[in-house]
N, C-alpha and C positions, 0 to 999 in steps of 0.2 A: 392628232394633237398638234396644235400650233403653239410654239414657244418662240421667244425672240430668235432662236436659231432657225426655225422653219419647220417643215413637216418631216416627221421621222419616218423611216422605212416601215412598210406595212407589217413585216414580221416582228419588228421591235415593238410596234404599236400593239400587236396581238399579245406579246409577252407582258407589256405594261398593263393592258386591260385584264389579262388573266391572273397575273401574279403580283404586279405592282413593283416588287423588289425581291431579291433572293440572296440567300447566304448558303454556300456550299463549303463546309469546313471553314478554312481561313479565307476563302474567296467570297467577297461581298460585292454584289452588283448594285449600282446606283438605281434608284427607282422612284416611284410615286406612291402616295397612299397616306392615309391617316396614321397608320401604325409604323411607317418607315422611320428608322432611327435618324436623328439629325445629321449624322455624318454620311448617311447614304441618300439624302434628299437630292434627287437629280437636279432640279432647277436651282436650288440654293447653291449646290456645289459648282454647277456650271457657271453661274453668275460670279461666284468668288474667283474661280479660275480664269474666267474671261477678264475680270478686273485686275488680275495679277497680284493678289494679296500675298501669295507665297511663290507661286510660279505663274506665268502667263500662258494660257492656251489660246490659240487663235479662235475667233468666234465662228470660224467655219468648221470647228470640231466640237462635238458634243460628248463630253466624257461619260463613259458608262461603267468603267471599272478602273480603280487604281491598283496597278500591279504591285508596286512597292517603290519607295524612294522617289516619289514624284514622277513615276512612269505611268502613263494612262493609255488604256484602250479607248478609242473614241469612234463615234460615228463621224463620217467625213463628207464634206461637200467638195473637198479637194479632188477626190477620185470617185466620180460617179459609179464606175464599174467595180470599185473596191470600197464598200461602205465602212468597213472597220479598219482603222489604222492605229499605229502606235505613236505616242507623243512622249517625249522626255524633256526634262529641263535643259539638257544639252542642246536642244534644237531651238530654243527661244531666239537666239541671235539670228538664225537663218530663216525662221518661220516655216521650215520644211518638216514634214512628218518623217518619222523613222521608217525607212524601208525595212521589211522583214522577210523572212524566208518563206512564209506561207501566204497565199492570196486567198481572200475570203470574198465570195460573191455576195453573200448575205450575212446579216447579223446572226441568223440561225446557224450558219456554217461555223462561224467563229465560236458561238456558244457551245455547240456540240463538240468541237475539237479542243477548245481551250478550257472550258469550265465543266461541262457535264460528264466528261470521261475521266 
């Protein structure tokens, strides 16, 4: 998939092709598809966040999940070896992603550890 952001990782592409989007209890993942609710539409949400309507996310990040309070898990071009990073409104001024305690080599690792368990 090519979006303004670029090519997404193959494991995330597989998720999008298979499921499109997902909800696990109160956890909602952004996605694609004709039946995706408006607030979970990946491309629309990314464009809004890149434009800075409420908060501004750097265009090198593709939001995949809003944790809460304008905190987002994102696919990243900042860290090629760590595709999933955390972004929060507090980091707008510096443009740096939030370091966190766990490293994820793939989107699938993040998904299994943070969402599916």
